[in-house]
Each structure stands twice: as C-alpha cells, then as structure tokens.
N, C-alpha and C positions, 0 to 999 in steps of 0.2 A: 319658541324652538329655533331660533336663530343661534342665541343667546346659547343655549344648549349644543348645539350644533361646533359652535365656537370651543367652548369648556371641553367637546372632545375631541377637539383637532390637537387643543395645547395637550392634553392627558397623551395623546398617540406621540408626538412629537418628544415628550419627555421620557416615556416610558417604553414607545415601540408601539407597535400596531397588534394588538390582543388576536391572536391569533381564531381565525374561524375553524367553527368544529368539523369535523373530518375522521374519515375512519380509523380506526388506531391496528397498526399491526399486531397480529398473535405470535403465538410461538413458532408455527412453520414456517411463515413471511419471514421473522426475524432470521430462521436458521438458513433458509434458502438465501437472504441478503447476506450473510455471513460468510456463506460456502460459496456464493456469487460472487462476492469481494475477493477472496480469496485463490477460487481457481479459473484466475484469468489467463493472462498468455503465460505468465510465466512457470506451469503446469509442462504444457506444451513445448516451449524451449529450455527447459531445466535439464533435460538429459547432456546437451550440447555443451550448455553454461559451467555446467557442474565436473563433464567429463575434461575439459580444459585445465582442470585445477586441481583435478584428485584422481585417486583410480577407484574402481568401485564399493572397495572393502573402505577403506576411508570413507568417501561419499555416507554410505550406510551408517558408519560411527557418526558423522556430520549429522544427517536426519536423527538421528537418537539425541544428540545435545541439543542441535534447534529444537527438536520436538520439547524434549523435557524444558527448555529456556520459554517456548512459545507459551506451553501448557500453564507455565507458572504464571505467566502475565494474564492469560484468557482469565485463570483460578483468580488473580488480585482484579480485573475487571467484574468477576463474579460477586467474589466479596464486598468489594465496594458498593459496587450496584443494592447488594442486601443490605451493607451496614449503611451505606449513606445515598438513601433511594431519592433523596431528594436534590441531589446533583445532578440534573437532567442533560447536562451536556456533555455528560462523560468522560472522556479522557482529558479534553480542556477543564473541566471542574476542577477534576482530582488537582492537579494543578495549582489552580483559585485559591481553591478551599483550603489546601494546604501552606502554600505558600504566599498568597498574594497576587493582586493585580500584574503584577510585572512578570512574577512566572505564569501566572494564568493566560498570559497576552504571548508569552514564548511558545507555550504548550500550544495555543489557538495558532497563531503563526507559523510556527516547525509543521504542524501539522497540514493547514491548509495550504501552504508552497508543495509537499510531499505529494498532498492529493493532484496538484497541479502537474508534475512533473511524473508524476505515475502515470497519469492520462497523454502526456506525450510520449511517453514509453509504451503504453499501449497503441499508439496509434502507429508509432514505428513499425511494429510487429505487425498490426495489419497492413499495411503497405508492402513490408517485406515477403508475406504470403503471398498476397496478391501477385505479387512476381512470380514468386513461387509456381504456384497454381499456373499462370496463364504462360509460363515456359521464356526460356532464352531471346526468344524470335519476338517476344510482345510484351518486355519491358514496359512499366509506366514511367515516363518520363518524370524527373522531380517537380517540376509545375503542376502537373496534373495529379501528384501525386499529394502537393498541397491541396488543390482544390477538392479533391475527395474527402482527405481528410476534415476538410473544414464544411464542408455539405453533413457528413457524417455527425459532427460536433454541437453542428445548433440543430439538426435533428431529434439526437439526443436532448440536448437541453429543451427543446418545445415537448418531449415528452415531460419531462419533470415538472414543467410549469402547467402537467394536467393533476398535480398532487401526489403524495406519498402511497396512498392507497395503491394505485394505478402503477407505479413503477414497482410497489413489492409484488402484485401480481403477473408481472412481465418480466421481473427478474425471476423469479420461481419458475416460470417454466421456462427460458433462457437455459437456466441451472441444471434442470432436468436433459435439456436438448444437447448439453455440452458435456452430460457424462457419457451419452451414448457411445461417441468414437476414443474415449479414454477407457469403457467397458470392455471395447474390440480390443483395445492395443494390450491390455492386459489377458483379458482370455488367450487371443489368438497369439498374441507374444509367447504364452507360456510353452509352446508346441514347439518353437523355434529357439527357447533356451538352452545356452550352451554354458555348462557351470564352468568349462576352462576359461571362457570368455570375461566371465563375471570373477573367478578367483585369479587374478593378476599375479604375478610370483613376482617375489621382491617388492608389492604395492608400498611400502614404507617410505622407499628408497627409489626408487625408479618409476616417472610418469609414463605410464604408457602409450597415452595420447599422443604426444610427441613423435612426428616421424623422424627419428634418428637410429642409429643402431644403437639396440639395445634401449631406446627411450632415452629420458633426460631425468636428471638428480635432483630429488625433492626428499622434502622431509615430511613425517609423519603432522606433526603441527602446524606446518606450512600448507599443509593440504588441506588441513581442517579449517583452517584462518581463510584460505584461498573459498572456500564454499560458503561462510557464515553468513558473506552480504547476501549472496544469490538465495539460500535457503531464506532467511528473513525476509527479503522480498517476495517470496511464494508465499509468505503468512501474513503478510499487509494486507489488514481487513479483518483481522481477529477481533480487533473492537471494535466494529463496525456497528453491531447491537447495541454499544453503549453510545453510540454517537447519535446514533437513533432513537437513542431510550425515552426522550420527550415521544415520542409516536408512538411508544411500545402501548399494549392495553392496560401493563402492570408491570412496576421496575422490577418483579420477584422473577418474570419471565426472562428478562434481560440477559444475567449471568449465566443461568440454566442455556438460553441459545446460543450463547458466546463458546462455551465447552464442549458443546455437541459438534458445531458445527466446525469446532478446532479438531478436535480426534478424528471428524469423520474424514475431514480433509487432508489430514497426516497421513492417514492409510493410504489413502489414494498416492500422494506422493510418493511415499516407501515403495507401494507396487508399480507405479510408472519406471521408476530411478529402476530397480532390480528386473525389471523383463528388459527394458530397453538396454542396458548394457551387460545384460547375458544373452542380448540377442543379435546385436550386432558389435564388431570389433571396435574397439578404443579409439583408434585412427579415423574410420569411417565416421564416425559417431559424432566424434570432434568436428569435421567439416560438414556435417549436415546443416543446412538452414532450416530444415522443418523436421527434427530426428525422429519423433513419433510417426511420422508421413512416411520415413524410412524403414521403421519398423514396420509398422503395418503391410509395406508394399511387400517385404521379405516374406507374408505370411501368402497363405494359400489365397486368399482374395486380391493379391497383387498391386496391380497400379489403381486400382478403385479404393485401396484402404489408402494409398497418399491422397485418392481427393479427398477422403471421407474427412480421414484428420484434419488437413485445410480447411475444408469447411468446417470442423469441430473450433479450428481455431480461431476461425474469422467471428462464430459465433459466440463463443467462450470469450473473446475478449470487448464485446459488443454487448454480451452481457454484464462484464467488469465494468466498463465503462457506465452504463445506465446506474450499477451500484454505485462508483466512485463519484462521477460528476455529481448526484445528490449528495453524497457524505462530505466532497470536499467543501461543497455548500452551505452545506448545515452548519457545520462547526462556526464557522465566522457568521455566522445568523444569529444564531445563540450566543456568542462569544458580546455581540453588537448591543444585543438586546439588554446584556449584563454593563454596556458602559465600557467593557475591555477593549473593543475594536470600534472604527468609528463608525457613525450612524449609518453613512450610506450602505452596509451591508442589510440593515434591518427592515424592508419593506418586503412585503408578501403580497401575492394575489387573492383573488377569493375564494381559491380553492385551498388556502392556506400555504403554497409553495415561496420560499424565498428568492422571490424572482431578481431583485435588488443585488444577492450573493450569486446569484446564478449567472446573471450577465455578467458581472464584475470577474468573478472567477473565471470563466469559459472564456472571456475577451481577453484576459492575460494568457489563458492556455493557445488560442488563435496565436497572437503573437508570437509563443515558444512554437508552433508549429512548424515556422520558418527553419528550421532544421531539416524538414524534410527536403528541402532542395537539396542537401548534398547527398551524395550519393554511398556514401556510408554509414547503412540504414543500420546495421549490425554493432558498429563500433558507439553508435550513437546510442542504441537501445542498452547495450551495457551503462554507459556511461550515465543516463538518466536515471537507469535504474538504481544504479550505485549511490547516486546522489540523493534520490527519493526516499533510499532505504534511512541513510544517513541525517536526514531530515526530520523524519519521523522515529527515529531512537530517542533524542530529547523528550518529546511528549510523552512515551514509553517510560523513560528514567524516571520521569516526574512521578506519574502514575504509581511507578514501583515504590519511590519512595515516600511518597505519600500513605502509601496502604502500609509500610514500616510504623507510620507515622499512627496512621486510625488502629494496628493492631498494639499498639502500646498505649493510646489514650484509651481504647475498651477493653485492655486487659485481655484480650484474645489468644486462644491456647500456643505453645510452641509451633505446632503445625500451621497456623496460617501465619506466624513471625518468621518460617524458615520459607516458606513459600514465596512470601514475599522479597527477603533477602536475596532467594535464588535468582526472582527478576531483575531487580538493581543488579545483580552481580553479572548477567549474562545481556543488560541493553549495555553497561559498560562495557562488556567482551567485544560486543559485537561493531561497537562503534571503533574500539582499538583494530577489530579483525577485519573492517572493511578499510581502513587505512587512514594516514594522515592527509593526504589530500583531498579525499571525497568531505572531513572533517572540515577542515580549511575553507572549501568551498561552501558550506553550509553557515559558517558562520559570515558571509558576503550576504547571504540569503537574509541572515536573520540580523543582519546590521541595515540593512534598507529595511527591515519592522519598525525601526528604531523612530522613524517617522510618522508612521501610524500609531503607534503607542502614545506619540505624544499630541497626535492630533485627538485620539479620542478622550485623552484627559480632558483638554480644554474644550471640548464639546459638553463633558458631564460638570466644566468648571470646577473639579476637585484640582487640589494642589498633591504636585508628584512631590512624594517623599525623600529626603534624603537618601535612604534606601535606593529609590527606586532610581536615582540620577546615577546614582555609584553604578548600576547596574546598567544602565543606558551606556553609560564611560565604558565600559567594558568591553560590552559589547560591541560597541561603534569602534573603539580603537582594535578589536581584534580584525573586525571587517575591512579597517583600510590597511592594517597590515597584512591578511591575506590577501586583499586586494594587489596590492604590490608586490606580492611574492608571486603570485597568481598573471600578474601583468608581464613581470620581469624574466620569467619562465626560470626564477629559483626553485619553484616546484611547480608541477605539469599534470593534469588531468591524460 
C-alpha cells in the first residue's frame, strides 16, 4: 500500500495531478460565460471612450469593421474546436500545436498577463463607479479604494476555489442581472433619441466631442484607428469558451457557444452606442464618468435611472471578474500540465479548481492594484485596458495563423481559409492601430516571461532548441530596448 502511494506521488509530480471528476459546462453556461466575459465594464464606459476619438458615424463603421474582425476570430475558434477537438487548452494549445513549445508559451504568457491587467482595469472601473455613486462629498480615499478592491479580489478567488460548475451558475445569474440596466438604456433611450445629435455634420473631418469652436480637425482613418483598441477591449472574452474547453460537456458545443455569445454581444454594443450618441450631445458624453447613467438619467425615470445604471456597472464588472479570474488562471494551469509553464501552476484542490494558478495569478494582480493609490483613475483605466488588449492580440494572431495552417493541412474550402486570413489581418491591424507605445510595453512583459519558459524547460529536463534560444534572445533584446526607451522618455505611455 505504502509503495503504491509513493508511486502515485511520483506520477503526480511528473505529470501533474489528475483532475477530480466535476460537473461539466453545457451550452447554456458556456454562452453565459462568453457573454459575461465580454459584457463587463467596457459596454458601460464605451460611449465615452469612443466619442472622445471618433464621431457617431465613424463609430458605427468601426463597430462594423471590429465586428467582422472579431466574428472572424470567433469562427476561427469554432473551426479549430471542431477540427482539433483534442486541443483542450484552447487559444494556448493552438499556438503550441502549430508552432511548438516556445510560441505556445508566448501565447499562454500573453493571455495570462492580459487577464491580470484586465482585472486591474475592472477594479479601477469599480472604484470610479463607486465614487460616482457616492457623489463628490463622499469620494473614496485611494488607500480605502485599495483595501476594498483587495477584499473583492480575494472573495472572487474564494468563489473560484469552489469549482467551475458553481462559477458557471453564478456567472449566468450575474449575466442576466447586468443585462437589465442595458435593456432599460436601449428601450428608454430610444424615446429621447435625436437624429441630429447622431448625424454629426462634417463627421469625416471634424471631431464633435472636442469643446472648441467648430470642433477639432480629424480624418476618418484616424477615427477608426482610435476606436479599434476600445472595440477589441469590449470583445475580449470571445475566446472564453475555448479556454474552458476542457471543462465543456463536449468539444462540439464550444465553437457554437463562442459564435452565439459574440453575435449577441455585438448587437448589445451597437444598440448601446447608437442610443447613447443620439441621446446625449458629444461634448457632454465625452465628459461623463458614467455615460449610460447620464443617458438613463435623462429619460423619464431621471435620477433613479442613473443609480440603476451605476449599480448595473458594479454587477457587470463583478460578473466579468468571476469569469476572468477563472479564465486567467485556467490557461497557465493547462500550459503547466503540458510542461510549457512552470509546475507551480499545476496544483488543484479536491473540487478540481486550479488553486496554485489562482493564488499566483491573483497575488500578482494584488500588486498591480497599487495603481489604485493614484487619483487618476480614468487615465489608469484607459492605459491598462489598451495594454491588456495589446498583450492578448499576440495569442489571437497565433490562433489565426494556426487556423490558416489547419485549412491548408485539411484542404478545407476557400471560405474557411478566407475567414482565417481575415482573422490574421484584423489582429495585425489592431496591434498597429492601438499604437507602438503599447506594443513596446508588451515586449517588456513578454521579455519577463523568458525566465519562466527556461524554468519550465529545466523542470521537464528538456533541452532548449536552437530555434527556441533564438526566440528567447530576440524577445529579451526587444524587451531591454523597449525598457530603455520607456524609462528614458524616448517613448511614453
């Protein structure tokens, strides 16, 4: 008996603990997780974020372009879930299967850091919303905001340790709850919609939200480029179902859940943008800390509407946190099980929750929450969301490239190949549209990950190949150069 136990312990150390049996996620819960992951804080702040860089007509075009691009990504995830159902790590597994351990690590590291940064952005929005709800006389002091955010973070982590099925049910309830204020905004906002506010004159050349005589000069291209980062931030989470593919009842429903959740979310976002920008003047909308509260506060229900929306923001962001704390921890856990990330991410509890990944991920998030000690919450929110968006674009790009490879290997039809190419082009375009500054900062983050990759290889007693050493050298060198440029002020966020 003792020897059998020793053998089992050795097997666990070498291969990672075998997951206990747990209830699997069905189509409904996967769709709710997808919608819950995408409809977070972004939808509530998007009218302000977008109107500051583009006019309503350009924003509508941007939603169309962004929608096509993200739909291509969703169809790519669906295609890969159907054609390669054995790749249970989703977005990370695509990169590893297509391009080896190093690119698999890059995908896992980028996705993981994006999840950590995204959760920090959620917390800045929570505090910003609480301050708006309490009013100017009862603003939270930065230290108090930090403590409140820390308590919420670890409460969410505790929920995650109770198992994936429980998290899925809670998320489904929260998703329904946060759709209520959004529905009110669309329905009641329709009655105060003014076409002249939405149909801005000279919209291709003059930015209406800038409080200057005649507005500020702009171009259609710069408006669309400026909107792309915000739009993709709103859709981050489209791959949530694929990341949790290992927890699904079957691989076949994963792609279906991804596409359904994306189309539903796109419809919500477009409706919210159109109503908000047709109900509130551009200058006023650009200055609003809680734009949908401003919209609903201008309807027949008045101040009560503003309170409803602010409460909805809190529910929505908390729901997104429940999804993202799980997703951000699940991916390094899977990568560690396969030897691509360090073993410290592998441990699970008796309910199958990846406790090591949860505690390590959110321990790092706890450190990043120190940014809440700053009073510039809106600036921090914008900066962190764009950095999180840039970090996740590399995993998206690698999945799209792998989809092109699969289409050729399996000799799929021209439609599938074209969708895959659109996903590649869109990912590259958004990386460039977000800006070189955030791309530079993301290289610093990827360079830090090289230490973890080398550690994982040593733990597996695997030799690092020449190709992998070349990749490590290039990423590390770029990280050092970008660190120098950022620290000297040659480029600045």
